[in-house]
C-alpha positions as CSV (number, residue, x, y, z in Angstrom):
1,M,-41.2,-7.1,51.6
2,S,-39.4,-5.8,54.8
3,E,-36.2,-7.3,55.9
4,L,-36.4,-9.8,58.8
5,I,-35.2,-8.5,62.1
6,G,-32.4,-10.5,63.7
7,I,-31.6,-10.9,67.4
8,D,-28.8,-8.4,67.4
9,E,-30.9,-5.8,65.7
10,C,-33.9,-6.6,68.0
11,E,-31.8,-5.9,71.1
12,N,-30.8,-2.5,69.8
13,L,-34.3,-1.2,68.8
14,T,-35.2,2.1,70.4
15,V,-38.3,2.5,72.5
16,K,-39.9,4.4,69.6
17,Q,-39.1,1.7,67.2
18,V,-40.6,-0.9,69.5
19,Q,-43.8,1.2,70.0
20,N,-44.1,1.6,66.2
21,L,-43.8,-2.2,65.7
22,Y,-46.4,-2.8,68.4
23,G,-48.7,-0.3,66.8
24,R,-48.3,-2.0,63.4
25,Y,-48.2,-5.6,64.3
26,V,-49.4,-6.1,67.9
27,S,-52.0,-3.6,69.1
28,R,-52.2,0.2,68.8
29,S,-54.5,0.3,71.8
30,Q,-51.9,-1.6,73.9
31,V,-49.4,1.2,73.0
32,N,-51.9,3.8,74.1
33,L,-52.5,2.0,77.4
34,M,-48.9,1.3,78.3
35,T,-47.6,4.8,77.5
36,S,-50.0,6.1,80.1
37,F,-47.3,5.2,82.5
38,G,-43.5,5.9,82.6
39,F,-42.8,2.2,82.3
40,G,-44.4,2.2,78.8
41,R,-41.9,4.8,77.6
42,E,-38.8,2.9,78.6
43,L,-37.1,-0.4,77.7
44,V,-35.6,-2.8,80.2
45,E,-31.9,-3.7,80.0
46,R,-31.9,-6.5,82.6
47,A,-33.7,-7.7,85.7
48,E,-32.7,-9.6,88.8
49,G,-34.5,-10.6,92.0
50,A,-37.0,-7.8,92.8
51,W,-35.2,-5.2,90.6
52,I,-35.4,-4.0,87.0
53,W,-32.8,-1.8,85.3
54,T,-33.9,0.3,82.3
55,R,-31.6,1.2,79.4
56,D,-31.2,4.7,80.7
57,G,-29.8,3.4,84.0
58,R,-32.9,3.6,86.3
59,R,-33.1,1.0,89.0
60,I,-36.8,0.0,89.5
61,L,-38.3,-1.9,92.4
62,D,-40.8,-4.4,91.0
63,V,-43.7,-5.2,93.5
64,T,-45.9,-6.7,90.8
65,G,-44.3,-10.2,91.2
66,G,-45.0,-10.6,87.5
67,V,-48.7,-10.9,88.4
68,G,-48.0,-14.2,90.2
69,V,-45.2,-15.5,87.8
70,L,-42.2,-14.3,89.8
71,N,-42.3,-15.9,93.2
72,H,-38.6,-16.7,92.5
73,G,-37.9,-13.2,91.3
74,H,-36.3,-12.2,88.0
75,N,-33.6,-14.5,86.6
76,H,-33.1,-16.8,89.7
77,P,-29.6,-18.3,89.3
78,R,-30.8,-21.8,89.9
79,I,-33.5,-21.5,87.3
80,L,-31.1,-20.1,84.8
81,A,-28.6,-22.9,85.5
82,A,-31.2,-25.6,85.1
83,R,-32.2,-24.3,81.7
84,R,-28.6,-23.8,80.6
85,R,-27.8,-27.4,81.6
86,F,-30.7,-28.7,79.6
87,A,-29.6,-26.8,76.5
88,E,-25.9,-27.5,76.8
89,R,-26.5,-31.3,77.1
90,R,-28.9,-31.1,74.1
91,R,-31.7,-32.9,75.9
92,M,-34.7,-33.8,73.8
93,E,-37.5,-31.4,74.1
94,V,-40.6,-33.4,73.3
95,H,-41.4,-36.6,71.4
96,K,-44.5,-38.6,71.8
97,A,-42.7,-41.9,71.0
98,F,-40.4,-41.7,74.1
99,F,-41.0,-41.4,77.8
100,S,-39.7,-38.2,79.5
101,P,-37.8,-38.6,82.8
102,Y,-38.5,-34.9,83.5
103,L,-42.3,-35.4,83.2
104,A,-42.1,-38.5,85.4
105,A,-40.0,-36.8,88.1
106,L,-42.2,-33.6,88.1
107,S,-45.3,-35.7,88.5
108,H,-43.8,-37.6,91.4
109,N,-42.6,-34.4,93.1
110,V,-46.0,-32.7,92.9
111,A,-47.7,-35.8,94.2
112,T,-45.2,-36.0,97.1
113,L,-45.9,-32.4,98.1
114,L,-49.7,-32.5,97.8
115,P,-51.9,-34.0,100.5
116,G,-54.1,-37.1,100.3
117,D,-54.4,-38.9,97.0
118,L,-53.8,-35.9,94.7
119,N,-51.5,-38.0,92.6
120,I,-52.2,-37.7,88.9
121,S,-50.9,-34.6,87.1
122,Y,-51.1,-33.1,83.6
123,F,-48.9,-30.2,82.5
124,P,-50.3,-27.9,79.8
125,N,-49.0,-24.4,79.0
126,S,-51.2,-21.9,80.8
127,G,-53.6,-21.6,83.7
128,A,-56.6,-21.2,81.4
129,E,-55.7,-24.4,79.6
130,A,-55.2,-26.2,82.9
131,N,-58.6,-25.0,84.1
132,E,-60.3,-26.2,80.9
133,G,-58.5,-29.5,81.3
134,A,-59.8,-29.9,84.9
135,V,-63.4,-29.1,83.8
136,K,-63.1,-31.5,80.9
137,M,-62.0,-34.3,83.3
138,A,-64.9,-33.5,85.6
139,Y,-67.3,-33.7,82.7
140,K,-65.8,-37.0,81.5
141,Y,-65.9,-38.4,85.1
142,H,-69.7,-38.2,84.9
143,G,-69.7,-39.7,81.4
144,G,-71.4,-36.6,80.0
145,R,-74.6,-37.3,82.0
146,R,-74.5,-34.0,83.9
147,N,-74.7,-30.6,82.4
148,T,-74.3,-27.9,85.0
149,I,-71.1,-26.3,86.4
150,L,-71.0,-23.7,89.2
151,R,-68.7,-20.7,89.4
152,S,-68.6,-17.5,91.5
153,D,-69.6,-14.0,90.4
154,I,-66.1,-12.9,91.5
155,S,-63.6,-15.2,89.8
156,F,-60.8,-15.4,87.4
157,H,-60.1,-18.7,85.6
158,G,-58.6,-17.4,82.3
159,K,-59.6,-15.8,79.0
160,T,-60.0,-18.6,76.5
161,L,-63.6,-19.3,75.4
162,G,-64.2,-22.0,78.0
163,A,-62.2,-20.6,80.9
164,G,-63.4,-17.0,80.0
165,S,-67.0,-18.1,80.4
166,L,-66.1,-19.3,83.9
167,T,-64.5,-16.0,84.8
168,G,-66.5,-13.3,86.6
169,S,-64.5,-10.2,86.1
170,S,-64.9,-6.7,84.7
171,E,-62.1,-7.7,82.2
172,N,-64.8,-9.7,80.4
173,A,-66.5,-6.6,78.9
174,F,-67.6,-8.5,75.8
175,R,-69.7,-11.6,75.9
176,F,-68.2,-14.5,73.9
177,P,-69.8,-17.9,73.5
178,G,-68.7,-20.3,76.3
179,L,-69.5,-23.5,78.1
180,P,-73.1,-24.4,78.4
181,G,-74.8,-24.9,81.8
182,I,-72.9,-22.3,83.9
183,V,-74.7,-21.2,87.0
184,V,-73.3,-18.2,89.0
185,H,-73.4,-17.8,92.7
186,P,-72.1,-15.0,95.0
187,F,-68.5,-15.5,96.2
188,G,-68.3,-16.9,99.7
189,D,-72.0,-17.8,99.9
190,V,-72.3,-21.4,100.8
191,A,-76.1,-21.2,101.1
192,A,-76.3,-19.9,97.5
193,V,-74.1,-22.8,96.3
194,R,-76.3,-25.3,98.1
195,A,-79.4,-23.7,96.6
196,A,-77.9,-23.8,93.1
197,V,-77.1,-27.5,93.5
198,D,-80.7,-28.2,94.7
199,A,-82.1,-26.2,91.8
200,A,-80.0,-28.2,89.3
201,R,-81.8,-31.5,89.5
202,T,-83.2,-33.7,86.9
203,P,-87.0,-34.5,86.8
204,E,-86.0,-37.7,88.5
205,G,-84.3,-35.7,91.4
206,K,-80.7,-36.6,90.4
207,C,-78.0,-34.0,90.7
208,D,-77.0,-32.4,87.4
209,V,-73.9,-30.5,88.6
210,Y,-70.7,-32.0,87.4
211,A,-68.2,-29.5,88.8
212,L,-67.8,-26.6,91.2
213,M,-65.1,-24.1,90.4
214,V,-63.6,-22.4,93.5
215,E,-60.8,-19.9,94.2
216,P,-60.1,-20.5,97.9
217,Y,-58.4,-17.1,97.9
218,S,-59.3,-14.6,95.1
219,A,-56.2,-12.8,94.0
220,S,-58.2,-10.3,92.0
221,S,-60.4,-9.1,95.0
222,M,-58.3,-10.2,98.0
223,R,-61.4,-12.1,99.3
224,C,-61.3,-15.7,100.7
225,W,-63.6,-18.5,101.6
226,S,-63.5,-19.3,105.3
227,E,-62.2,-22.6,106.6
228,T,-65.7,-23.6,107.7
229,D,-67.2,-22.7,104.3
230,L,-64.5,-24.6,102.3
231,H,-65.1,-27.7,104.4
232,E,-68.9,-27.2,103.9
233,L,-68.3,-27.1,100.1
234,R,-66.3,-30.3,100.4
235,R,-69.2,-32.0,102.2
236,L,-71.7,-30.7,99.7
237,C,-69.7,-32.1,96.8
238,D,-69.3,-35.4,98.5
239,E,-73.0,-35.6,99.1
240,N,-73.8,-35.1,95.4
241,D,-70.7,-36.6,93.8
242,I,-69.7,-33.2,92.4
243,I,-66.1,-32.6,91.3
244,L,-64.6,-29.9,93.5
245,I,-61.9,-27.9,91.6
246,F,-59.6,-25.5,93.4
247,D,-58.0,-22.8,91.2
248,E,-54.7,-21.8,92.8
249,V,-53.1,-20.6,89.6
250,Y,-52.0,-17.4,91.3
251,T,-51.9,-18.3,94.9
252,G,-49.9,-21.5,94.6
253,W,-46.2,-22.3,95.4
254,G,-45.9,-20.3,98.6
255,K,-47.5,-17.0,97.7
256,T,-50.0,-16.8,100.5
257,G,-47.9,-18.3,103.3
258,S,-48.6,-22.0,102.7
259,L,-47.6,-24.1,99.8
260,F,-51.2,-23.7,98.5
261,Y,-53.8,-21.6,100.2
262,F,-56.1,-24.6,100.9
263,M,-53.3,-26.5,102.6
264,R,-53.5,-24.2,105.6
265,Y,-56.7,-26.1,106.6
266,P,-56.2,-29.7,107.8
267,G,-58.3,-32.3,106.1
268,L,-59.4,-30.1,103.2
269,L,-58.9,-31.7,99.8
270,P,-60.2,-30.7,96.3
271,D,-60.8,-33.4,93.7
272,I,-58.7,-31.4,91.2
273,L,-56.1,-28.7,92.0
274,V,-55.1,-26.2,89.2
275,Y,-51.9,-24.2,89.4
276,S,-49.5,-22.3,87.1
277,K,-47.7,-18.9,87.3
278,S,-44.6,-19.6,89.4
279,L,-44.5,-23.3,88.6
280,G,-42.2,-22.2,85.7
281,G,-39.8,-20.3,88.0
282,G,-40.4,-17.1,86.0
283,K,-38.9,-18.6,82.9
284,A,-41.0,-21.5,81.6
285,S,-44.6,-21.4,80.3
286,I,-46.1,-24.3,82.2
287,A,-49.2,-25.0,84.2
288,G,-50.6,-28.1,85.9
289,Y,-53.6,-29.7,87.3
290,T,-53.5,-32.6,89.7
291,A,-56.4,-35.0,90.3
292,R,-57.3,-37.4,93.0
293,E,-56.4,-40.8,91.8
294,P,-60.0,-42.3,91.7
295,I,-61.2,-39.3,89.7
296,F,-58.6,-39.7,87.1
297,R,-58.9,-43.5,86.9
298,K,-62.7,-43.3,86.3
299,A,-62.4,-40.4,83.8
300,Y,-59.4,-41.4,81.6
301,D,-57.6,-44.5,82.7
302,R,-58.6,-46.8,79.9
303,L,-56.6,-47.6,76.8
304,S,-59.3,-46.1,74.6
305,D,-59.1,-42.8,76.5
306,V,-55.3,-42.4,76.7
307,I,-55.2,-39.6,74.1
308,L,-58.7,-38.2,74.7
309,H,-57.0,-35.2,76.2
310,S,-53.5,-34.4,74.9
311,T,-51.5,-31.5,73.4
312,T,-48.3,-31.4,71.3
313,Y,-46.4,-29.5,74.0
314,Y,-47.6,-31.6,76.9
315,G,-44.5,-32.4,78.9
316,F,-42.2,-30.0,76.9
317,G,-38.8,-31.0,78.1
318,E,-37.2,-27.7,79.1
319,E,-40.4,-26.5,80.7
320,T,-40.7,-29.6,83.0
321,A,-37.0,-29.5,83.8
322,T,-37.4,-25.9,84.8
323,A,-40.5,-26.7,86.9
324,I,-38.6,-29.5,88.8
325,E,-35.9,-26.9,89.8
326,A,-38.5,-24.2,90.6
327,I,-40.4,-26.5,93.0
328,N,-37.1,-27.7,94.7
329,V,-36.2,-24.0,95.3
330,V,-39.7,-23.4,96.8
331,V,-39.2,-26.3,99.2
332,E,-35.5,-25.8,100.0
333,D,-35.7,-22.1,100.5
334,D,-39.1,-22.4,102.3
335,Y,-41.1,-19.9,100.2
336,P,-44.2,-20.2,102.4
337,A,-42.1,-19.0,105.3
338,R,-40.7,-16.1,103.2
339,A,-44.3,-15.1,102.3
340,R,-45.2,-15.1,106.0
341,Q,-42.2,-12.9,106.7
342,I,-43.3,-10.5,104.0
343,E,-46.7,-10.3,105.6
344,R,-45.1,-9.4,108.9
345,I,-43.8,-6.3,107.2
346,L,-46.5,-5.4,104.7
347,K,-49.5,-5.9,106.9
348,P,-48.6,-3.4,109.7
349,G,-47.0,-1.1,107.1
350,L,-50.1,-0.9,104.9
351,E,-52.5,-0.7,107.9
352,N,-50.4,2.2,109.2
353,I,-50.8,4.0,105.9
354,Q,-54.5,3.3,106.0
355,K,-54.7,5.0,109.4
356,R,-52.6,8.0,108.2
357,Y,-54.9,8.5,105.1
358,P,-58.4,7.2,106.2
359,E,-60.1,9.4,103.5
360,V,-57.9,7.9,100.8
361,V,-57.4,4.2,101.7
362,G,-60.8,2.6,102.2
363,Q,-59.4,-0.9,102.9
364,V,-56.3,-3.0,103.1
365,A,-56.6,-6.7,102.7
366,G,-54.3,-9.6,101.9
367,T,-52.3,-12.6,103.1
368,G,-48.7,-13.7,102.7
369,A,-47.1,-11.8,99.8
370,L,-50.4,-10.9,98.2
371,W,-52.0,-7.6,99.3
372,G,-54.5,-5.1,97.9
373,V,-54.8,-1.4,98.8
374,F,-58.3,-0.2,98.0
375,L,-58.1,3.5,97.2
376,T,-61.4,5.4,97.4
377,G,-60.7,9.1,98.1
378,G,-64.2,9.7,99.3
379,P,-67.1,11.5,97.4
380,K,-65.1,14.7,96.9
381,V,-62.1,13.0,95.2
382,L,-64.5,10.7,93.2
383,D,-66.2,13.9,92.0
384,I,-62.9,15.4,91.0
385,A,-62.0,12.3,89.1
386,G,-65.3,12.5,87.2
387,K,-64.7,16.1,86.2
388,L,-61.2,15.3,85.0
389,A,-62.6,12.5,82.8
390,P,-66.1,13.8,82.1
391,G,-66.9,11.0,79.7
392,F,-66.8,8.6,82.6
393,S,-68.3,10.9,85.3
394,G,-71.2,8.6,85.9
395,D,-69.1,5.4,86.3
396,P,-67.8,5.1,89.9
397,H,-65.7,2.0,88.9
398,F,-63.9,4.0,86.3
399,R,-63.3,6.8,88.7
400,T,-61.9,4.5,91.3
401,K,-59.7,3.0,88.6
402,L,-58.5,6.5,87.6
403,I,-57.5,7.2,91.2
404,T,-55.5,3.9,91.4
405,L,-53.8,4.6,88.1
406,S,-52.7,8.0,89.2
407,V,-51.0,6.5,92.2
408,I,-49.3,3.8,90.1
409,A,-48.0,6.5,87.8
410,E,-46.6,8.6,90.6
411,L,-44.9,5.6,92.3
412,Y,-43.1,4.9,89.1
413,R,-42.2,8.5,88.2
414,E,-41.1,9.7,91.6
415,H,-40.0,6.6,93.5
416,D,-38.8,4.1,90.9
417,I,-41.5,1.5,91.9
418,V,-43.5,-0.4,89.4
419,S,-46.9,-1.7,90.6
420,Y,-50.2,-2.7,89.1
421,Y,-53.9,-2.8,89.8
422,S,-56.5,-5.6,89.7
423,P,-59.2,-4.7,87.1
424,N,-62.2,-5.9,89.1
425,V,-65.0,-3.8,90.3
426,E,-63.0,-2.3,93.2
427,N,-59.6,-1.9,91.3
428,P,-57.2,-2.4,94.2
429,L,-53.6,-1.4,93.9
430,V,-51.9,-4.9,94.2
431,V,-48.8,-5.4,96.2
432,A,-47.5,-8.9,95.3
433,P,-43.7,-8.9,95.4
434,T,-41.4,-11.8,94.6
435,L,-40.7,-14.0,97.6
436,A,-37.0,-13.2,97.1
437,I,-37.6,-9.5,98.0
438,E,-35.5,-8.1,100.9
439,P,-37.0,-6.4,104.0
440,D,-35.4,-3.0,103.1
441,D,-37.0,-3.2,99.7
442,L,-40.5,-3.6,101.3
443,E,-39.7,-0.6,103.5
444,H,-38.7,1.4,100.4
445,F,-42.1,0.6,98.8
446,L,-44.1,1.5,102.0
447,D,-42.1,4.8,102.2
448,G,-42.8,5.5,98.5
449,L,-46.5,4.8,98.9
450,D,-46.7,7.0,102.0
451,K,-45.0,9.9,100.3
452,T,-47.2,9.5,97.2
453,L,-50.5,9.6,99.1
454,A,-49.2,12.6,101.1
455,K,-49.3,14.7,98.0
456,G,-53.1,14.4,97.9
457,L,-55.2,12.5,95.3
458,P,-56.6,15.7,93.6
459,R,-53.0,16.7,92.7
460,L,-52.1,13.1,91.5
461,L,-55.3,12.9,89.5
462,A,-54.8,16.2,87.7
463,R,-51.2,15.4,86.8
464,F,-52.0,11.9,85.6
465,V,-54.9,13.1,83.3
466,R,-52.9,16.1,82.1
467,E,-49.9,14.0,81.1
468,K,-52.1,11.4,79.5
469,V,-54.5,13.4,77.5
470,G,-53.8,17.1,78.2
471,S,-56.0,19.0,80.5
472,R,-57.5,22.5,81.1
473,W,-58.0,21.7,84.8
474,P,-55.5,23.0,87.3
475,I,-53.5,20.9,89.7
476,G,-55.3,20.5,92.9
477,S,-53.8,21.3,96.3
């Protein structure tokens, strides 16, 4: 039997040793994927704010925002202090026999910030678990008498069996069993939603839809429902007593320029709001879903139902304490205003790049601190991408992905910028920095992207493919 690895030894592992351990005990394919980029061949020494320092001394600008987790940035001092305080005072983590002041305070704070009667909260570990909890509450609200749930064709609600079956994404390349009664409608199409509701009626003419899952702003496609359409969905749900669930796992806590995206529209209120990501301040694994009080009371507020939905780690002490501090930072430092300031730099900057490279950048879309750069390259570049990866020459989505990956690799290699792409059908390069990023850092990113695209996509593609798999094709001009 191998000896156990201690913390000291762990922190001194070489990148090759880490890759070998991943290959043996985590996933060989993950090693293959991550080493396609320079950031898969290095180890991080430390991180702070919008910056990462590797062991070899490189200083890397992180514009991924931790895929929604890092609104506060890496290692925010107040978040670190809150967790250190909890540990040093030896506070109790979790115990079902005692009330938690942290859970009570966090629930109060969320209710204070949210509009209307969104008052009753539950705090699981992940966004997927929160979405499943919200769906479960909606089903219980109707006493199990309804059997249909509606979701969009473009959506991301998680990867567990239940949440995964509600997700419309190319990441779901394998069909797993999931929730029964799912009906899919086109994103942003209110008429299609109404038609689906009308079609889902019992022989007696009663509505059979118990919930409608909606991302008001889709962080994977940079598409949004209009204010008019969101209000129309609200009216449709009211007419048919359907539970309206807003998934703001990614877009919450200031990311899009308002505390939650839906809150930019006066009078709009979901029945259940789901959130996660930056709720934990970049350190805690915590999610939440908050229901309107009448919804919760009808679904669960009876002694016989108190533990109908529960988990061992619900209200985990250090996680809820961290979330309390994270939310206070969001409010006190006005993160929605920070996101709007980031938009004032990114929006014109990215639009200017689109104008400079119209054959390369097909579209720029976003809001606040969440933007997508849709790289196309036109038919000629797509054809080159197909030739460089002949096994996928007939798949335009893969070719677009290959183009985006080549830009990501170049940004990291030549400009010390780490970015990512959204694996939906259009595969945009996502620019979603921490809300703690400085204006000069945003200008550094825009300059790096400009210089990268100036090299030409054929050259970037050839270099990326050659470095990844070896290539007999020459570098393009």
